[in-house]
Structure formats: C-alpha cells, structure tokens
C-alpha positions, 0 to 999 in steps of 0.5 A, a space after each residue: 904496049 907495042 905488039 909485033 910479029 913474033 920473032 926470036 929474042 934478038 940474040 937467040 941462036 937458031 939452028 935446026 932443032 936447036 935454039 940458044 939465048 946467051 946469058 944477059 947478066 954476068 953473075 960471077 961477081 955474086 958469092 951466092 943467092 943471099 947476095 940478091 937480098 943484101 945488094 937490093 938492101 944497099 940500093 933501096 932499103 926503104 922500098 916496100 918489098 912485102 905486104 902482109 895481112 895480120 893473122 885473122 884480119 879481114 882481107 880488106 883491112 889495110 895490109 902492113 908494108 914491110 921494107 927491104 931493110 925490115 925484111 933483111 933484119 928479120 932474116 938476119 935475126 932468125 939466121 942468128 937463131 939458127 946458128 945459136 941452135 947449132 945448125 952447121 954449114 951444109 946441113 939441111 933445114 926443112 920448111 913445111 908450111 903453106 905460102 906466107 910471108 914468114 916462109 920467105 923469112 925462114 927460107 932466106 934465114 936458112 940460106 944466110 946460116 949456110 944451110 941447105 933448104 928442103 921445102 916440102 908441101 904442107 899437104 904431103 902424105 906421111 909416107 912421102 914426108 917420111 921418105 924425105 926425112 930419111 933421105 935429107 936428114 934435116 937438123 931443123 924444121 920450120 912448120 906452119 901450124 901445130 897440125 904441120 908439127 904433128 905431121 912432122 912428128 908422125 913422119 919421123 916416127 914412121 921413118 924411125 929417125 929423130 925428130 929435127 928441132 922444130 920451130 913454129 911459124 905460129 906465134 905464142 908457142 915455146 918453140 916460136 920464131 920469137 924464141 929462136 930469135 931470142 936464142 940468137 942474141 949472142 951471135 954477132 953480125 960478123 959471125 953471121 956474115 962469115 956464115 952467109 958468105 961461106 957458100 959459093 955459086 957452085 954449092 948446093 942451095 936447096 934440095 927439092 924433092 920432085 915426084 911430078 905426077 908419078 913415082 917416088 920423090 927424087 932429090 934434085 940438087 939446085 945450086 946457088 948458081 942455078 938460082 942466081 943465074 935464073 933470077 938475074 937473067 929472067 929479070 933481064 928478059 922481063 924488065 917491063 913485067 917485074 920492076 919497082 913500080 909493080 906488085 904481085 899476089 903470090 898464091 902458088 906453093 912456095 915449095 914449087 920451084 916456080 913460086 920460089 923463083 918468082 919470089 927471089 926475082 921480086 926480092 932482087 928487083 923490088 916488085 912488091 909481094 903479097 902472099 895468099 895461102 888460100 887460093 879461094 881468097 884470090 878474087 877478093 885479094 885481087 880487088 884489094 891489092 890490085 896487082 900488076 902481074 900474076 903467076 897462075 896455072 892454066 886451071 885458074 884461067 879455065 875456072 875464070 872463063 867458066 865462071 864468066 860463062 855461067 854468070 852470062 847464062 844465068 842472065 840469059 846473055 850466054 850467046 852474047 858472051 860467046 860473041 864477045 869471047 870470039 871478038 877478044 880471041 880474034 883481036 888477040 890474033 890480030 895483035 899477034 900478027 902485027 896487023 891492024 884490026 878492021 874497024 868493025 872488030 874494033 867497034 864490036 870490041 869497044 861495045 863488049 869491053 863496056 859489057 864484059 871485058 872492063 868488068 873482068 879486068 876490074 875483078 882482077 884489080 883493074 891494074 893487071 898488065 901481065 899474066 904468066 901461065 906456067 906448070 902446065 899447058 895452056 890452051 891457045 884460045 884461052 891465052 888469046 881470050 885474056 890477051 884480047 880483053 887487055 891482059 897480056 898472057 906470057 907463057 913459059 916452060 920449065 921444070 924443077 930440074 931447070 930451076 923453073 923457067 927454061 923458055 918464055 914468050 916475051 912482052 911485045 912478041 906473044 904467040 898463043 900456043 908457044 912457050 917461047 924462046 930459051 931465056 937468057 943463059 939457056 938452050 933447047 935441043 930437040 932429040 930425034 924422038 921429039 924429046 926436049 933436051 935442056 942445057 944452061 944456067 938453070 939446069 941443075 947438076 943432078 940428083 942425090 942418087 947418082 943413078 938417077 943423074 946418069 939416066 937424066 942426062 945425055 951428051 950434057 943435056 937434061 932429058 925433060 921427058 916432054 915432047 915438042 918442036 921448035 919453029 924457025 924463030 926458035 920458039 918452042 911448042 909442047 906436044 906431049 909427055 914422052 911417058 904418056 905416049 900410048 901404043 895400042 895392041 895393033 902397034 899404033 902410037 898416039 900422043 893423048 894430049 891433043 884429044 884430052 885438051 879438047 875434052 878439057 875445054 868443057 867447063 864441067 870437065 877437070 881432067 881427061 885421060 885417054 887409055 889404050 896401052 896394049 889395048 885394041 882400041 882407045 877408051 877414056 876417063 873423064 874427071 868432072 869438076 864437082 863445083 862446076 857441076 853443082 853450079 851447072 845443076 843449080 843454074 838449071 834449077 835441078 837437084 844437086 848430084 849426091 855422088 859428088 859428095 862421095 869421100 872416095 873415088 867413084 864413077 858418076 852415072 848420070 844421064 844429064 851429065 853424060 849427055 852434056 859431056 858427050 858433045 865434048 867427046 864428039 868434038 875431040 874425036 872429030 879432030 883425031 884420026 879414026 884409030 886415035 878416037 875414044 870408043 868408050 868413056 866413063 865419068 869419074 869423081 876424085 872424092 872429097 877425102 884425099 884429093 891430093 892422092 890424084 892432084 898435085 899442088 899445082 893442079 896437075 893430074 897424077 895420071 898413074 894414080 888415077 889409072 890404078 884407082 880406076 881399074 874396075 871401071 877401065 875393065 868395064 870399058 873394054 868389056 864386050 857388053 859396054 854401053 858407052 
C-alpha cells in the first residue's frame, strides 16, 4: 500500500469551516435498496456472499458457504411468506435478534415485501421495547430465541397493545421461518416483484430508534435514498478495502446503523461476510476465518493492547513491549508524514516484528489489511500502534441520522486523530459554537415526531451535537460532545473529553467521567474494567477483589487500585489548565446484574445514567471532609 502526506479527497471542496465531497455515483437508476441485491445477483450469482456456522458447531468446523443466488432465494422465500401472512406495503416489521446470518435474510425479506424494518437491540429493556412497540406498531416481528419472544410478549403487555405476529429464527417451532416460507408457496414471483419494486428512493426504508447515551428513544426515519446513496458512495471511496477478494467478520449489532450499512456494502460489492453473535468468540473466529477487514469499536482495540501488555508483563517483557510499542507508533508517524524512516528504526521494527508484531497479526488471522474504527473516538496513539504493526486503521465518523459514515480517512492518506474528509455525497460545516453540522446523501429526512425534527436542523443542516474542527485539507477532528460541556459555578467552560481520554489510557480503566456543572471545582468518577482488574491482581499473585462481583453499581475502595490509577489521574491533570483538573475522584464498578443500564451495545457509556446512580458518591466528593 502506498502512503503519502494526508490531503483532502481529490474532489473535496474546502472553505473556512466547510468541507464537501461531491457524490461519486449516480443512484437514480436504482428503484430502492433491494436493487443492491438483485443487481449483485445478476453480476455474480455464484460468488460466496456469506459463511455461516451451524448452530452448536465448534468454531473450527468448516463454515458453510452461501452464494449470492442462494441468499436471494432465501430472502424471496421469506418475503413471499410475509406477503401471504398479510403484511402490507409501508407496515412495520420488527427484528429483535442478535447478529447472525438470518438477521440479514429477514431484513432483506421485509424490504422485498415493501415493509419498513424496525431493528431493536436484543438486550433492550422491557420499558424501551414497549415504547418502540407503541410508536412503530409493527404487524410482524422476528425474534431470535424463545427468550426474545417472551420479551416481545412482555413488552406488548406493558404497552397494552396487541402482540405482533411473531416468527422465530430458531428452527423447529410452529412459528419458525420454515413455517413462514411454507405459507408463501402460493405467492408468485411476479406478485413479489410488484411488491419489491413498489417503494422509491424517497420512501422510508427503516425506522431506527436512537436514544444514544441519554433520553427517550427517538424514531429516525431512514430512506431508501439514504441507504443506497451511502452504500454506493462509500464503496466507491473504499474500493481497496471492500471488494470481492476480501472477507470480514461482523460482530457489531446489526441493529446499529454502522453494522447494517457495512452489511449492505458487502452484499452489494461481493465481500464475504461471517456473523458472530458473541464478541468473546472473536479471537478464535479471526484465526479460523482470516478476514481482510474488520469494523471495531475503539474499546476492542484498547482491550487487545491491554492484553498484549499483560501477557508481556507475565513473561517479564513489559519494558521490551513498551519499546516495541513506541517503535510501531513512530513508524506510523513516518508513514503518515510520507517521509522515509531512518535505518535504525527500520532495524528495530524488524526485530520487534519477529518478537511481537507478527504474532499480533497472526492473532487477527494473518490476512488483516484494514481496521475501521467507529462509534466512538479512537486515541491517536492507539491508531498509530496498529498501523505501525502493519494493519492500517481507517477512522470514520457518523451517526444514525447520517446513516452511519459521514466522514472517513482514506487508504493511502491516513492520519491518526482525524476522522477524515466527508465521504462522497456529504458535506460538513462547523457552526460558530463549534458544533458539527451535516448535510448530504446520508442525512435522514427527520424523525417521526415533527418537533424533534424541527429542533434537529438549522438552515438545512443536521445538528450532530458533536464538537469539532476542520483543517486546511477538509479533515475533521472531533473535540467533544456539546451536551457534555461543563460550566462550573465560577463560570469556567470545560470540555471533559480530553481529561477523560487520558485517564482511559490506563488498562484498568473502562470509562472516566469528569464532573463539575454548577460546582466550584471538578471531580471525577472512574469506572474500572473488572476483567482487567482481576487479571492484573492475578498477575501480581494477589487475591481477587470480591467487590467486583457485586450485582449492583457500587463504589470500589481498595488501596492497591487507588494507588495504581492515581498515576492516570495525575497524568490527565498534568495536561490540563489548573481550573480544569479533577480535585477529587472515586472508583466505581457498574455491577454484573444489568450492565446495559450503563453501557450501550456499542460499548459507549450512558453518562447520565452513571451520574444518576452515583449521586451519593458525587456528594461525598464535594463534602468538606473528602480524602481524595
């Protein structure tokens, strides 16, 4: 791969506080998102589109290949069943299931039937699911397991509405997919084709309920134009990444717009997909499936880095690993600048490659070329670490309301810390207060609630709520979240993310939250990573910490941990102005009972939920007799 000095995409238009990349693909010849699959089938019907693992099979048992035509046939069969069951154009069909191949089948089938797809996280609490059912009023639902089916029934009861017709993805039940397909035997191909082609690009394709890290779910209406435009234009920007020669393992929730958009991009462009419902199986899956490309959230990369450091410490190689880590980061910096690395660095890198880097690449399957980090901010040095060991890291930025990718760095022009220039068909503007504003092919038409829509747009641009700035090349750098800005009682305004990200560099820290709204000074809550802490204690031959097994949210009082993490606090404080430093802090654990109450499915912290649960601990941090 050729690396060069980071520049804007060749056609990106850049002005002060503005960047725009014209669309690369004319999408008007497509009727709706289902054409992506039918056109792919015309081009390569026998190409392997998916690899699936049989239920209960070991990871290393050969996965079953599914061609494009086989996938299309399954989609059509399920879609005919939906038609026979009475689903009408424009009615909602809900999917409540973990990431899996059949998720892709029923998603496409619902679209073929002319329905609106309503994806819901399979970990959704009953109250949230009840709210979605009341608003979307789905006439049919696909559930992954009997447990999900019960959750659906309980939520419908709580919402006081009729339970939608339910079809189970698990085989063997009276309401299985097989039964639904049998129901559709009387539906002709021409009847299905009329239904499939009924929707146009400006019709709504899917309703995605997004509450982010706060608030009541809002129903984002995403059109066929949004999906088709993003899929084709993003694929045009990343032809070196997504192509017929590559494959990926998808373990992001398909309910999340990023996972779903990636799946559509792969279907349309022939990149082979394998699904994985349990992210804890990812390491073994990578060695078996050997992907060339992977989408991850930053927390996954952080855990890999921490695991390598811990393994090195166990073997008394930690100083050597730190030296190797630094060599990789420096190498990535040379690559970014376009300058040749000095001979001494190349020699050191070759030695470290044999000791560490080649083994890391082997853990990722040995064929990995690109990682895409999304859904949260990635630390620049972590991106440089992976790029420096030989796996290029693409950084992107987007939201549900922008149909996932809005900006992205490009192969050959990767700069750690930047989330890149606008992708084709999109533009970014920076408001006077620093808020990122978006307009383009991926920006949704609005929410179901007109009041939510009215407050979400200004002068035709979607208000993302994120803060950032553009450089002279049109590359965007994120600096924080508008709603997270702290205003102390002394009038000082502080964006907490810089401090928090430094603390989160520590391998024992999962999340850090700076506190100080209407307070005279700043304090902080530090959420520990239970698995990392127990592994750390084990490496030191010390007894495990029982408080980590608490089912509920709790404060952690342990001198060993306090002393260890105090260094991270000091490092963060050293990088801030005196008034922006934490004067007091507390360690907390989220509890094992209901982690979803505090963490989103993409591993982001629900800040407001944490603050509400931490009321007594925050009060102590501001008490006159505080000790930390």
